[in-house]
C-alpha positions as CSV (number, residue, x, y, z in Angstrom):
1,M,106.2,172.2,160.7
2,S,103.4,173.7,158.7
3,D,105.9,174.8,156.0
4,I,106.7,171.2,154.9
5,P,105.0,170.5,151.7
6,K,102.6,167.6,151.8
7,I,103.5,164.7,149.4
8,P,100.5,163.7,147.4
9,Q,99.6,160.0,147.6
10,R,98.6,158.0,144.4
11,K,97.0,154.7,143.9
12,P,99.0,151.7,142.8
13,A,99.1,151.0,139.1
14,A,100.6,148.6,136.6
15,F,103.4,149.6,134.2
16,T,104.7,147.8,131.1
17,V,108.5,147.4,131.2
18,E,109.9,147.5,127.7
19,S,112.7,145.3,126.9
20,E,116.0,146.5,125.5
21,P,115.9,147.2,121.8
22,S,117.5,144.4,119.8
23,A,119.1,144.4,116.4
24,S,116.5,142.1,114.9
25,K,112.9,141.8,115.9
26,T,111.9,138.5,117.3
27,V,109.0,136.8,115.5
28,R,106.5,135.3,117.7
29,R,104.8,132.1,116.6
30,A,101.9,130.0,118.0
31,P,102.9,127.0,120.1
32,S,102.9,123.7,118.2
33,S,103.8,120.0,118.8
34,F,106.6,118.1,117.2
35,D,106.9,114.4,116.4
36,D,110.5,113.7,117.5
37,R,110.2,109.9,117.5
38,I,113.3,108.1,116.4
39,V,112.9,105.0,114.3
40,M,115.5,102.5,115.3
41,T,117.3,101.2,112.2
42,E,121.0,100.7,112.8
43,N,121.2,99.9,116.5
44,A,122.6,97.2,118.7
45,D,119.2,96.6,120.1
46,D,117.8,95.8,116.7
47,P,118.2,92.1,116.0
48,F,117.9,92.5,112.2
49,A,120.2,95.6,111.7
50,A,123.4,93.7,111.2
51,T,122.8,92.5,107.6
52,T,121.9,94.1,104.4
53,S,121.0,92.9,101.0
54,T,120.1,94.3,97.6
55,L,117.2,91.8,97.3
56,P,113.7,93.3,97.2
57,D,111.9,93.1,100.6
58,V,109.3,90.5,101.3
59,P,105.8,92.1,101.2
60,L,104.0,92.3,104.5
61,A,101.7,89.3,105.2
62,T,98.2,90.1,106.4
63,P,95.4,87.6,107.4
64,R,92.7,86.8,104.8
65,R,89.3,88.4,105.3
66,R,86.7,86.1,106.6
67,R,83.7,86.3,104.3
68,F,80.5,84.3,103.8
69,S,81.0,81.2,101.6
70,F,78.5,78.8,100.2
71,A,81.1,76.1,100.6
72,K,81.3,76.7,104.3
73,L,77.5,76.6,104.5
74,A,77.4,73.3,102.6
75,F,80.1,71.7,104.8
76,G,78.3,72.9,107.9
77,A,75.0,71.3,106.8
78,L,76.8,68.1,105.9
79,G,78.4,68.1,109.3
80,I,75.1,68.4,111.0
81,L,73.6,65.5,109.0
82,L,76.7,63.4,109.8
83,S,76.4,64.1,113.5
84,L,72.7,63.1,113.4
85,A,73.6,59.9,111.6
86,V,76.2,59.0,114.1
87,G,73.8,59.8,116.9
88,L,71.1,57.5,115.5
89,W,73.7,54.7,114.9
90,V,74.9,55.0,118.6
91,D,71.3,54.9,119.8
92,S,70.5,51.8,117.7
93,L,73.7,50.2,119.0
94,V,72.9,50.8,122.6
95,R,69.4,49.5,122.2
96,D,70.7,46.3,120.6
97,L,73.3,45.8,123.3
98,F,70.6,46.3,126.0
99,S,68.5,43.6,124.3
100,R,71.4,41.2,124.6
101,A,72.7,42.1,128.1
102,D,72.2,45.0,130.4
103,W,75.9,45.3,131.3
104,L,76.7,45.6,127.6
105,G,74.3,48.5,127.3
106,Y,75.6,50.3,130.3
107,L,79.2,49.8,128.9
108,A,78.2,51.3,125.6
109,I,76.6,54.3,127.4
110,A,79.7,54.9,129.4
111,A,81.9,54.6,126.3
112,A,79.7,57.1,124.4
113,A,79.7,59.5,127.4
114,I,83.5,59.4,127.6
115,G,83.8,59.9,123.8
116,I,81.4,62.9,123.9
117,L,83.3,64.5,126.8
118,A,86.6,64.1,125.0
119,F,85.1,65.5,121.8
120,L,83.8,68.5,123.7
121,A,87.3,69.0,125.2
122,V,88.9,69.0,121.8
123,I,86.3,71.5,120.5
124,A,86.9,73.8,123.5
125,R,90.7,73.6,122.9
126,E,90.4,74.4,119.2
127,A,88.0,77.2,120.0
128,A,90.4,78.7,122.5
129,G,93.2,78.5,120.0
130,L,91.1,80.4,117.4
131,M,90.2,83.0,120.0
132,R,93.8,83.5,120.9
133,L,94.6,84.1,117.2
134,N,91.7,86.5,116.9
135,A,92.9,88.3,120.0
136,V,96.4,88.8,118.5
137,Q,94.9,90.4,115.4
138,A,92.6,92.6,117.5
139,L,95.6,93.7,119.5
140,K,97.4,94.7,116.2
141,Q,94.5,96.9,115.3
142,E,94.5,98.3,118.9
143,V,98.1,99.2,118.5
144,V,97.5,101.1,115.3
145,D,94.6,103.0,116.8
146,A,96.7,103.8,120.0
147,G,99.5,105.1,117.8
148,L,97.2,107.7,116.3
149,S,96.1,109.0,119.7
150,P,98.4,111.6,121.4
151,G,97.1,110.7,124.9
152,P,98.7,107.9,127.0
153,K,95.5,106.1,128.0
154,P,95.1,103.9,124.8
155,A,98.8,103.1,124.8
156,R,98.6,102.0,128.5
157,Q,95.7,99.7,127.6
158,V,97.8,98.2,124.9
159,M,100.6,97.7,127.4
160,A,98.3,95.9,129.8
161,H,96.9,93.6,127.1
162,L,100.3,92.8,125.6
163,T,101.8,92.2,129.1
164,H,99.0,89.8,129.9
165,L,99.5,88.0,126.6
166,L,103.2,87.6,127.1
167,A,103.1,87.1,130.9
168,T,104.2,83.4,130.6
169,K,107.2,84.2,128.4
170,P,110.5,84.4,130.4
171,Q,112.2,86.4,127.6
172,T,109.9,89.4,128.4
173,A,110.4,89.4,132.2
174,R,113.0,92.2,132.0
175,G,111.0,94.3,129.6
176,R,107.8,93.9,131.7
177,L,109.8,95.1,134.8
178,R,111.2,98.2,132.9
179,L,107.7,99.1,131.6
180,K,106.3,98.9,135.1
181,E,109.1,101.2,136.4
182,T,108.4,103.8,133.7
183,E,104.7,103.4,133.6
184,T,103.9,107.0,134.6
185,D,107.0,108.7,133.1
186,I,105.9,108.8,129.5
187,I,102.7,110.7,128.7
188,D,102.9,110.6,124.9
189,G,101.0,107.7,123.4
190,P,103.2,107.0,120.2
191,H,106.4,107.2,122.3
192,L,105.0,104.7,124.8
193,I,104.0,102.3,121.9
194,D,107.5,102.4,120.6
195,L,108.9,101.7,124.1
196,I,106.5,98.8,124.5
197,E,107.7,97.3,121.2
198,R,111.4,97.6,122.0
199,E,111.1,96.3,125.5
200,L,108.8,93.4,125.0
201,L,109.3,92.2,121.4
202,T,113.0,92.7,120.9
203,P,114.0,89.4,122.6
204,L,111.1,87.6,120.9
205,D,112.1,88.9,117.5
206,R,115.7,87.8,118.1
207,E,114.5,84.3,118.9
208,A,112.1,84.3,115.9
209,R,115.1,85.0,113.7
210,F,116.9,82.0,115.2
211,L,113.9,79.8,114.5
212,I,113.7,80.9,110.9
213,L,117.4,80.5,110.4
214,N,117.6,77.1,111.9
215,A,114.6,75.8,109.9
216,S,116.1,77.3,106.7
217,K,119.4,75.6,107.3
218,R,117.8,72.2,108.0
219,V,115.7,72.4,104.9
220,S,118.7,73.5,102.8
221,I,120.9,70.7,104.0
222,V,118.3,67.9,103.8
223,T,117.1,68.8,100.3
224,A,120.7,69.1,99.1
225,V,121.5,65.5,100.1
226,S,118.1,63.9,99.7
227,P,118.0,61.4,96.8
228,R,114.2,61.8,96.1
229,A,112.1,64.8,95.2
230,L,109.2,63.4,97.2
231,V,111.3,63.3,100.4
232,D,112.3,67.0,99.7
233,L,108.6,68.0,99.4
234,G,107.6,66.1,102.5
235,Y,110.4,67.5,104.6
236,V,109.7,71.1,103.4
237,I,106.0,70.8,104.3
238,Y,106.9,69.3,107.7
239,E,109.5,71.9,108.6
240,S,107.3,74.8,107.4
241,A,104.3,73.6,109.5
242,R,106.6,73.2,112.5
243,L,108.1,76.7,112.0
244,I,104.6,78.3,111.7
245,R,103.5,76.6,115.0
246,S,106.7,77.6,116.8
247,M,106.3,81.2,115.6
248,A,102.7,81.3,116.9
249,D,103.7,79.7,120.3
250,L,106.6,82.2,120.6
251,Y,104.3,85.3,120.3
252,G,101.6,83.9,122.6
253,G,99.2,82.6,120.0
254,R,99.4,78.8,120.9
255,P,97.0,77.7,118.1
256,G,95.3,74.3,118.0
257,T,95.0,72.1,114.9
258,L,92.4,74.3,113.3
259,G,94.3,77.4,114.1
260,L,97.5,75.9,112.6
261,F,95.5,75.1,109.4
262,R,94.3,78.7,109.3
263,L,97.8,80.1,109.7
264,V,99.2,77.8,107.0
265,R,96.4,78.8,104.7
266,D,97.1,82.5,105.3
267,V,100.8,82.0,104.7
268,I,100.3,80.1,101.5
269,A,97.7,82.6,100.2
270,H,100.2,85.4,100.9
271,L,103.0,83.6,99.1
272,A,100.8,82.9,96.1
273,V,99.5,86.4,95.9
274,T,103.0,88.0,96.1
275,G,104.6,85.5,93.7
276,S,107.1,84.3,96.3
277,I,106.6,80.7,95.3
278,A,107.9,81.2,91.8
279,V,111.7,81.2,92.6
280,G,114.3,79.7,90.3
281,D,117.6,80.3,88.7
282,G,117.2,84.0,88.6
283,L,117.1,84.2,92.4
284,V,120.1,81.9,92.7
285,Q,122.1,84.2,90.3
286,Q,120.9,87.3,92.2
287,V,122.0,85.8,95.5
288,L,125.2,84.0,94.6
289,G,126.3,85.8,91.4
290,H,126.4,84.4,87.8
291,G,129.8,82.9,88.1
292,L,129.3,81.0,91.3
293,A,125.8,79.9,90.4
294,S,127.0,78.3,87.2
295,K,129.6,76.3,89.1
296,L,127.2,75.0,91.7
297,S,125.6,71.5,91.4
298,A,121.9,71.3,90.8
299,R,121.3,69.7,94.2
300,L,123.1,72.4,96.1
301,G,121.2,75.1,94.2
302,E,117.9,73.4,95.1
303,G,119.0,73.3,98.7
304,V,119.7,77.1,98.8
305,I,116.4,77.8,97.0
306,N,114.4,75.7,99.5
307,G,116.2,77.3,102.4
308,L,115.3,80.8,101.1
309,M,111.7,79.6,100.5
310,T,111.5,78.4,104.1
311,A,112.9,81.8,105.3
312,R,110.1,83.5,103.4
313,I,107.5,81.3,105.0
314,G,109.0,82.1,108.4
315,I,108.9,85.9,107.7
316,A,105.2,85.6,106.6
317,A,104.4,83.6,109.7
318,M,106.2,86.3,111.8
319,D,104.0,89.0,110.3
320,L,100.8,87.0,111.0
321,C,101.7,85.9,114.6
322,R,103.4,89.1,115.9
323,P,101.0,91.0,118.2
324,M,102.4,94.4,117.1
325,P,103.2,95.7,113.6
326,F,106.8,96.7,113.0
327,Q,107.3,100.4,113.8
328,A,110.2,101.1,116.1
329,L,112.1,97.9,115.1
330,K,113.2,96.9,111.7
331,R,111.3,94.2,109.9
332,P,113.4,91.3,108.8
333,G,113.9,90.4,105.1
334,I,115.4,87.7,103.0
335,G,118.7,89.5,103.1
336,D,119.0,88.9,106.8
337,F,119.4,85.2,106.1
338,I,121.3,85.0,102.9
339,G,124.7,85.4,104.6
340,D,124.0,82.5,106.9
341,L,122.6,80.2,104.2
342,T,125.4,81.0,101.7
343,P,128.5,81.9,103.8
344,G,130.9,84.1,102.0
345,A,128.7,84.5,98.9
346,S,127.1,87.8,99.8
347,R,130.1,89.3,101.6
348,Q,131.0,92.7,100.3
349,R,134.6,93.3,99.2
350,T,136.6,95.9,101.1
351,P,138.9,98.5,99.5
352,D,141.9,96.5,100.6
353,E,140.7,93.4,98.7
354,S,140.1,95.2,95.4
């Protein structure tokens, strides 16, 4: 037994196992992130991807900046003086009525109290409408900031705010349910922003297109058969204001009278700055072609122009009232409505027809 050699024991150690030699040496690189977002352009879910046009796109409408103005200061001071004058007149009236009969004085006080309460209710309603419009613009900026953040927290805050804004819209019920089901599945902020836009705003964008198209058709038909230019102007103003209010209600703005005036002012300012108001025979020829435009009557050409003008107003109102900027979905343009306003005029010829 003593002749058996003793095996020496060694401590455990770590060894590097070399991989098999390869023909080409693999180049190692540092890990990096990739932006693999897909912008939806030609897709069935896109309500504006079915039509194309060679017309230039309508510039994006943005709200006017609110700056200090001496005119606002003057109107505010005059408003205070007018309020004081009305107050003194009511006080004098109540005193005169009390001097004649007590019940007349109490009746005047009750009427003044009811009028003041109603006036305060109107002011509260208009202030709420302006606050909703400001909330929509603040949400737009919040969406832009959340799209620059790679984390999901800002995007989820945007989802909560937008879901609350559109909670009363039945068109967004399915989208809100799907977002709730996938709330914790997406951890990338920009991807979540794109998903929010597709799920919540796709049905609203589709309905907005129908609103613009129907208003443009009504304006085109009425102005084509109307015998008076004053009737044309009045109907275009009425239909444009109605379209702007409907667009704001669709996207959750619900403006009051002052909010509607503010939206109309922003739309008119945008059209004036971009030159969209100055449309004439050149646009008719670009839309319908020189041959067909020369054969059209003057009234029919005016109807087409007024319809396209209403469509531009609707697109500008859509830019102002939409709570998210266009990123994952395609922004509509004039070309999306030409085929419906001028059927067959903008249809492309196929190789079999040539």
